[in-house]
C-alpha atoms as an extended CHARMM CRD file, in Angstrom:
* protein
*
        82  EXT
         1         1  MET       CA             56.1620000000       17.7470000000        8.1690000000  PROA      1               0.0000000000
         2         2  LYS       CA             53.5250000000       18.8630000000        6.1820000000  PROA      2               0.0000000000
         3         3  SER       CA             51.0010000000       22.3350000000        7.7060000000  PROA      3               0.0000000000
         4         4  GLN       CA             47.2160000000       21.5640000000        6.8890000000  PROA      4               0.0000000000
         5         5  LYS       CA             45.6280000000       24.7800000000        5.8290000000  PROA      5               0.0000000000
         6         6  GLN       CA             41.7690000000       25.9870000000        6.8680000000  PROA      6               0.0000000000
         7         7  ASP       CA             39.4910000000       25.9790000000        5.3020000000  PROA      7               0.0000000000
         8         8  ASP       CA             37.7110000000       29.7040000000        4.8020000000  PROA      8               0.0000000000
         9         9  LYS       CA             34.6390000000       27.7900000000        2.9430000000  PROA      9               0.0000000000
        10        10  SER       CA             31.0240000000       28.6540000000        4.2880000000  PROA      10              0.0000000000
        11        11  TRP       CA             29.0300000000       25.3210000000        5.1500000000  PROA      11              0.0000000000
        12        12  TRP       CA             26.5450000000       25.8720000000        1.2600000000  PROA      12              0.0000000000
        13        13  GLN       CA             29.3680000000       26.5570000000       -0.5300000000  PROA      13              0.0000000000
        14        14  TYR       CA             29.6630000000       22.7450000000       -0.4660000000  PROA      14              0.0000000000
        15        15  GLY       CA             28.5280000000       20.4970000000       -2.5560000000  PROA      15              0.0000000000
        16        16  TYR       CA             28.8030000000       17.5830000000       -0.3890000000  PROA      16              0.0000000000
        17        17  VAL       CA             26.4480000000       19.2330000000        1.9210000000  PROA      17              0.0000000000
        18        18  TRP       CA             23.4400000000       19.9510000000       -0.7730000000  PROA      18              0.0000000000
        19        19  LEU       CA             24.0350000000       16.5140000000       -1.7820000000  PROA      19              0.0000000000
        20        20  ILE       CA             23.2840000000       15.4100000000        1.3660000000  PROA      20              0.0000000000
        21        21  LEU       CA             20.1270000000       17.6540000000        2.1270000000  PROA      21              0.0000000000
        22        22  ALA       CA             18.3210000000       16.9490000000       -1.4350000000  PROA      22              0.0000000000
        23        23  GLY       CA             17.1650000000       13.7670000000       -0.2060000000  PROA      23              0.0000000000
        24        24  PRO       CA             15.0550000000       14.7360000000        2.4680000000  PROA      24              0.0000000000
        25        25  LEU       CA             14.4430000000       17.9020000000        0.7110000000  PROA      25              0.0000000000
        26        26  ALA       CA             12.9580000000       15.8320000000       -2.5490000000  PROA      26              0.0000000000
        27        27  VAL       CA             10.4630000000       14.3330000000        0.0760000000  PROA      27              0.0000000000
        28        28  ILE       CA              9.4650000000       17.6220000000        1.4450000000  PROA      28              0.0000000000
        29        29  ILE       CA              8.4330000000       18.7700000000       -2.1690000000  PROA      29              0.0000000000
        30        30  ALA       CA              6.9180000000       15.7090000000       -2.5900000000  PROA      30              0.0000000000
        31        31  SER       CA              4.6930000000       15.3620000000        0.6000000000  PROA      31              0.0000000000
        32        32  PHE       CA              2.9600000000       19.2850000000       -0.7100000000  PROA      32              0.0000000000
        33        33  ILE       CA              2.4910000000       18.1560000000       -3.5110000000  PROA      33              0.0000000000
        34        34  THR       CA              0.2070000000       15.0020000000       -3.1640000000  PROA      34              0.0000000000
        35        35  LEU       CA             -1.4190000000       16.7660000000       -0.0370000000  PROA      35              0.0000000000
        36        36  LYS       CA             -2.0200000000       19.5370000000       -2.2820000000  PROA      36              0.0000000000
        37        37  LEU       CA             -3.9340000000       16.7040000000       -5.1170000000  PROA      37              0.0000000000
        38        38  ALA       CA             -5.2070000000       14.7360000000       -2.3520000000  PROA      38              0.0000000000
        39        39  ILE       CA             -7.2890000000       17.7670000000       -1.2510000000  PROA      39              0.0000000000
        40        40  GLN       CA             -8.0660000000       19.0190000000       -4.4940000000  PROA      40              0.0000000000
        41        41  THR       CA             -9.2160000000       15.5140000000       -5.6040000000  PROA      41              0.0000000000
        42        42  PRO       CA            -10.9710000000       13.4880000000       -3.2210000000  PROA      42              0.0000000000
        43        43  ASP       CA            -11.6630000000        9.7680000000       -4.0680000000  PROA      43              0.0000000000
        44        44  PRO       CA            -15.1930000000        8.7630000000       -5.1220000000  PROA      44              0.0000000000
        45        45  VAL       CA            -16.4830000000        6.9450000000       -2.9850000000  PROA      45              0.0000000000
        46        46  VAL       CA            -18.1840000000        3.6220000000       -3.9080000000  PROA      46              0.0000000000
        47        47  ASP       CA            -21.3930000000        3.0750000000       -5.2850000000  PROA      47              0.0000000000
        48        48  ASP       CA            -23.3300000000        1.3110000000       -2.0810000000  PROA      48              0.0000000000
        49        49  TYR       CA            -20.6500000000       -1.4940000000       -1.6710000000  PROA      49              0.0000000000
        50        50  TYR       CA            -22.3600000000       -3.3500000000        1.3350000000  PROA      50              0.0000000000
        51        51  ARG       CA            -25.8480000000       -4.0220000000       -0.6760000000  PROA      51              0.0000000000
        52        52  LYS       CA            -24.2650000000       -4.7360000000       -3.7380000000  PROA      52              0.0000000000
        53        53  GLY       CA            -22.1110000000       -7.4990000000       -1.0660000000  PROA      53              0.0000000000
        54        54  ILE       CA            -25.6400000000       -8.9260000000        0.0020000000  PROA      54              0.0000000000
        55        55  ASN       CA            -27.4200000000       -9.0300000000       -3.5040000000  PROA      55              0.0000000000
        56        56  ILE       CA            -24.2960000000      -11.4570000000       -4.2550000000  PROA      56              0.0000000000
        57        57  ASN       CA            -24.7530000000      -13.6770000000       -1.6490000000  PROA      57              0.0000000000
        58        58  LYS       CA            -28.3870000000      -13.9720000000       -2.2690000000  PROA      58              0.0000000000
        59        59  THR       CA            -28.1180000000      -15.0900000000       -5.8060000000  PROA      59              0.0000000000
        60        60  LEU       CA            -25.7240000000      -17.7670000000       -4.8090000000  PROA      60              0.0000000000
        61        61  SER       CA            -27.1250000000      -20.7030000000       -3.6230000000  PROA      61              0.0000000000
        62        62  GLU       CA            -26.3640000000      -23.4310000000       -0.6530000000  PROA      62              0.0000000000
        63        63  ALA       CA            -27.0500000000      -25.8330000000       -3.9280000000  PROA      63              0.0000000000
        64        64  SER       CA            -23.4430000000      -24.5400000000       -5.9160000000  PROA      64              0.0000000000
        65        65  LEU       CA            -21.9950000000      -25.5010000000       -2.9550000000  PROA      65              0.0000000000
        66        66  ALA       CA            -22.8840000000      -29.0190000000       -1.7490000000  PROA      66              0.0000000000
        67        67  PRO       CA            -20.1110000000      -30.6350000000       -4.1140000000  PROA      67              0.0000000000
        68        68  ALA       CA            -17.7670000000      -28.5930000000       -1.9580000000  PROA      68              0.0000000000
        69        69  GLN       CA            -19.5250000000      -29.3630000000        1.7400000000  PROA      69              0.0000000000
        70        70  GLN       CA            -19.1800000000      -33.3210000000        0.8220000000  PROA      70              0.0000000000
        71        71  ALA       CA            -15.5690000000      -33.7370000000       -0.5700000000  PROA      71              0.0000000000
        72        72  ARG       CA            -15.0930000000      -31.8630000000        2.9160000000  PROA      72              0.0000000000
        73        73  ASN       CA            -16.8630000000      -34.2190000000        4.4890000000  PROA      73              0.0000000000
        74        74  HSD       CA            -15.8220000000      -37.2300000000        2.7670000000  PROA      74              0.0000000000
        75        75  ALA       CA            -12.0820000000      -36.5830000000        3.4940000000  PROA      75              0.0000000000
        76        76  ALA       CA            -13.0360000000      -36.5080000000        7.1360000000  PROA      76              0.0000000000
        77        77  THR       CA            -14.5500000000      -39.9350000000        7.7700000000  PROA      77              0.0000000000
        78        78  ILE       CA            -12.7150000000      -42.7830000000        8.0750000000  PROA      78              0.0000000000
        79        79  GLY       CA            -12.3520000000      -44.6210000000        5.5300000000  PROA      79              0.0000000000
        80        80  GLY       CA            -12.5590000000      -42.4390000000        2.6490000000  PROA      80              0.0000000000
        81        81  SER       CA            -13.6590000000      -44.9240000000        0.3240000000  PROA      81              0.0000000000
        82        82  GLU       CA            -17.3280000000      -44.3770000000        0.3940000000  PROA      82              0.0000000000
């Protein structure tokens, strides 16, 4: 029978411990870098997107939607050949 010898190394002297800890440590460091970037350079506000959307809706006329409405109504009729 073979006798097992006791390991006298500390936990930080094993390479696998550092391999396991490297992933979470990298994520923590990256999150702090991201936080620093987010605080230093805030996102610019979009210039009055609501008014631009209203103006776009005003430029679209109901006449441009007429063929689509006719096709929709034509598909809903029974017989549909007219």
